[in-house]
C-alpha positions as CSV (number, residue, x, y, z in Angstrom):
1,M,-21.3,-8.7,21.8
2,R,-21.2,-12.5,21.3
3,I,-19.1,-14.0,18.5
4,A,-22.2,-14.4,16.3
5,E,-22.9,-10.7,16.6
6,L,-19.3,-9.9,15.8
7,S,-19.6,-12.1,12.7
8,Q,-22.8,-10.4,11.7
9,K,-21.4,-6.9,12.2
10,T,-18.2,-7.5,10.2
11,G,-19.4,-10.1,7.6
12,V,-16.6,-12.5,8.7
13,P,-17.9,-16.1,9.3
14,V,-17.7,-17.4,12.8
15,P,-15.2,-20.3,11.9
16,T,-12.9,-17.7,10.4
17,I,-13.0,-15.5,13.5
18,K,-12.2,-18.5,15.6
19,Y,-9.2,-19.3,13.3
20,Y,-8.0,-15.7,13.7
21,L,-8.3,-16.1,17.5
22,R,-6.2,-19.3,17.4
23,E,-3.6,-17.7,15.2
24,G,-3.3,-14.6,17.5
25,L,-4.6,-12.2,14.9
26,L,-7.5,-11.2,17.1
27,P,-7.2,-10.7,20.8
28,P,-9.3,-13.0,23.0
29,G,-12.6,-11.7,24.2
30,E,-13.7,-11.2,27.8
31,L,-14.8,-14.5,29.2
32,T,-18.3,-14.5,30.6
33,S,-18.4,-18.3,31.1
34,P,-16.1,-21.2,30.4
35,N,-17.5,-21.4,26.8
36,Q,-18.6,-17.9,26.1
37,A,-16.7,-14.6,25.5
38,R,-17.8,-11.0,25.0
39,Y,-16.3,-8.8,22.2
40,D,-16.4,-5.1,21.6
41,D,-15.7,-2.4,19.0
42,R,-11.9,-3.0,19.3
43,H,-12.4,-6.5,18.0
44,V,-14.5,-5.1,15.1
45,Q,-11.7,-2.6,14.2
46,R,-9.0,-5.3,14.5
47,L,-11.0,-7.8,12.4
48,R,-11.5,-5.3,9.7
49,L,-7.8,-4.5,9.7
50,V,-7.0,-8.2,9.4
51,R,-9.3,-8.5,6.4
52,V,-7.7,-5.5,4.7
53,L,-4.2,-6.9,5.2
54,L,-5.3,-10.3,3.9
55,D,-7.7,-9.4,1.0
56,I,-6.1,-6.1,-0.2
57,G,-2.6,-6.3,1.1
58,R,-2.3,-10.0,0.2
59,L,0.0,-10.5,3.2
60,P,0.6,-14.0,4.7
61,I,-0.7,-14.8,8.2
62,A,2.7,-14.9,9.8
63,T,3.5,-11.4,8.5
64,I,0.2,-10.0,9.7
65,R,0.8,-11.5,13.1
66,D,4.2,-9.8,13.3
67,L,2.7,-6.5,12.2
68,L,0.0,-6.6,14.8
69,L,2.5,-7.6,17.5
70,A,4.5,-4.5,16.6
71,L,1.4,-2.4,16.4
72,D,0.3,-3.5,19.9
73,Q,3.5,-2.2,21.6
74,P,3.1,0.7,24.0
75,D,4.9,3.1,21.6
76,P,4.7,1.5,18.1
77,D,7.0,2.7,15.3
78,V,4.3,3.6,12.8
79,H,6.8,4.5,10.1
80,Q,8.4,1.0,10.3
81,V,5.1,-0.8,10.5
82,L,3.7,1.0,7.4
83,G,6.9,0.2,5.5
84,E,6.7,-3.5,6.4
85,A,3.0,-3.7,5.5
86,L,3.6,-2.4,1.9
87,P,6.7,-4.3,0.7
88,S,5.2,-5.7,-2.5
89,T,3.1,-2.8,-3.8
90,V,5.8,-2.0,-6.4
91,S,7.0,-4.6,-8.8
92,A,10.2,-4.3,-10.9
93,R,10.3,-5.1,-14.6
94,A,13.2,-7.4,-15.7
95,T,15.4,-6.3,-18.5
96,N,18.0,-8.2,-20.6
97,E,20.5,-5.4,-20.4
98,P,22.2,-5.5,-16.9
99,G,24.5,-2.6,-17.8
100,M,21.4,-0.4,-18.6
101,T,19.9,-1.4,-15.3
102,E,23.0,-0.5,-13.4
103,A,23.2,2.9,-15.1
104,A,19.6,3.5,-14.5
105,R,20.0,2.7,-10.8
106,V,22.7,5.3,-10.6
107,R,20.3,7.9,-12.1
108,I,17.6,6.9,-9.6
109,D,20.0,7.2,-6.7
110,E,21.1,10.6,-7.9
111,L,17.4,11.6,-8.1
112,V,16.8,10.5,-4.5
113,A,19.9,12.4,-3.3
114,R,19.0,15.5,-5.3
115,R,15.5,15.7,-3.9
116,G,16.6,14.8,-0.4
117,W,14.2,11.9,-0.2
118,L,14.5,9.7,2.9
119,V,14.4,6.4,1.1
120,G,16.3,3.3,2.2
121,Q,19.2,2.3,0.1
122,N,17.8,-1.2,-0.3
123,A,14.2,0.0,-0.8
124,Q,12.4,-2.2,-3.4
125,A,11.0,0.9,-5.1
126,R,14.5,2.1,-5.9
127,Q,15.3,-1.0,-7.9
128,A,11.8,-1.1,-9.4
129,A,12.3,2.5,-10.7
130,A,15.7,1.6,-12.1
131,E,14.3,-1.4,-14.0
132,V,11.5,0.7,-15.5
133,L,13.9,3.5,-16.4
134,A,16.2,0.9,-18.1
135,A,13.2,-0.5,-20.0
136,F,12.5,3.0,-21.3
137,E,16.1,3.4,-22.5
138,Q,16.2,0.0,-24.0
139,V,13.4,1.0,-26.4
140,G,15.1,4.3,-27.2
141,A,12.9,6.6,-25.2
142,D,14.6,9.6,-23.5
143,V,12.6,10.2,-20.3
144,A,15.0,12.6,-18.5
145,D,12.5,15.4,-18.3
146,L,9.6,13.0,-17.7
147,L,11.5,11.4,-14.7
148,E,11.7,14.8,-13.0
149,Q,8.1,15.7,-13.8
150,Y,6.9,12.4,-12.4
151,A,8.9,12.9,-9.3
152,D,7.3,16.3,-8.8
153,V,3.8,14.7,-9.1
154,A,4.8,11.8,-6.9
155,E,5.8,14.1,-4.1
156,R,2.5,15.9,-4.2
157,I,0.6,12.6,-4.3
158,A,2.6,11.3,-1.3
159,V,1.7,14.4,0.7
160,H,-2.0,13.7,0.1
161,D,-1.5,9.9,0.8
162,L,0.1,10.6,4.2
163,Q,-2.5,13.2,5.0
164,F,-5.2,10.6,4.4
165,V,-3.2,8.2,6.7
166,G,-2.6,10.9,9.3
167,R,-6.4,11.5,9.8
168,A,-6.7,8.1,11.4
169,P,-6.9,8.4,15.2
170,D,-4.5,5.6,16.2
171,A,-1.7,3.4,14.9
172,E,-4.1,0.6,13.9
173,G,-6.2,3.0,11.9
174,K,-3.1,4.4,10.2
175,L,-2.1,1.0,9.1
176,H,-5.6,0.3,7.7
177,A,-5.6,3.6,5.8
178,A,-2.1,3.1,4.5
179,V,-2.9,-0.4,3.0
180,V,-6.2,0.7,1.5
181,G,-4.9,4.1,0.3
182,S,-1.7,2.8,-1.3
183,I,-3.1,-0.3,-3.0
184,L,-6.5,0.9,-4.0
185,G,-5.1,4.4,-4.5
186,D,-2.7,2.9,-7.2
187,S,-5.7,1.6,-9.1
188,L,-7.6,4.9,-8.7
189,L,-4.7,6.9,-9.9
190,A,-4.2,4.6,-13.0
191,A,-7.9,5.1,-13.9
192,L,-7.8,8.9,-13.4
193,R,-4.6,9.0,-15.4
194,R,-6.3,7.2,-18.3
195,M,-9.2,9.6,-18.2
196,A,-7.0,12.6,-18.1
197,Q,-5.0,11.3,-21.0
198,E,-8.1,10.8,-23.1
199,H,-9.2,14.4,-22.2
200,E,-5.8,15.9,-23.1
201,S,-5.7,13.8,-26.3
202,A,-9.1,15.1,-27.4
203,K,-7.9,18.7,-26.8
204,M,-4.6,18.2,-28.6
205,F,-5.7,16.1,-31.5
206,G,-9.4,16.7,-31.7
207,I,-12.4,14.3,-31.6
208,R,-13.7,12.6,-34.7
209,G,-17.1,11.0,-35.1
210,D,-18.8,9.6,-32.1
211,D,-15.7,9.1,-30.0
212,C,-17.1,11.1,-27.1
């Protein structure tokens, strides 16, 4: 297909496709003349991946270029590529009590060790969890049981997440699924949680008037 057809098939404007080609985000097409090139379904897949990394993952061009370079190796390290593609999906909450944060970090580290989770010592999610746990404690909420229950649920969700990623036929598809599944999945989980809370609240406290 010509570049105009590639644009029509993916919804990405031709000037944007040319920019991606110049930046090395999209492999060059097969030259059919000095000024013409032919593209195929591999370019469609790569273009869609680039858009996901940009629009959903919010990754900078340089990071995407590095990820795609790693992905194009003969035997890519999929685990590492997925980890580098999702560094900012968890944000920590600052607290004014450093001592509480340090104590909470110890509890999170103990949780990771107790469950045998293979999580890097410097993983952003460790510190994010510690910050949130410290915030709970700062307002006087004891969430010891809740922490374990959330960890149980998180493990089950992670299994489903990775099964979704694992269905992709190749490393590029797995990266696409991981970014979409993790980021949009967070929003979907939040919405489902709110609906489940409303449901459980109605059962526990009853419904009055025209609430439902």
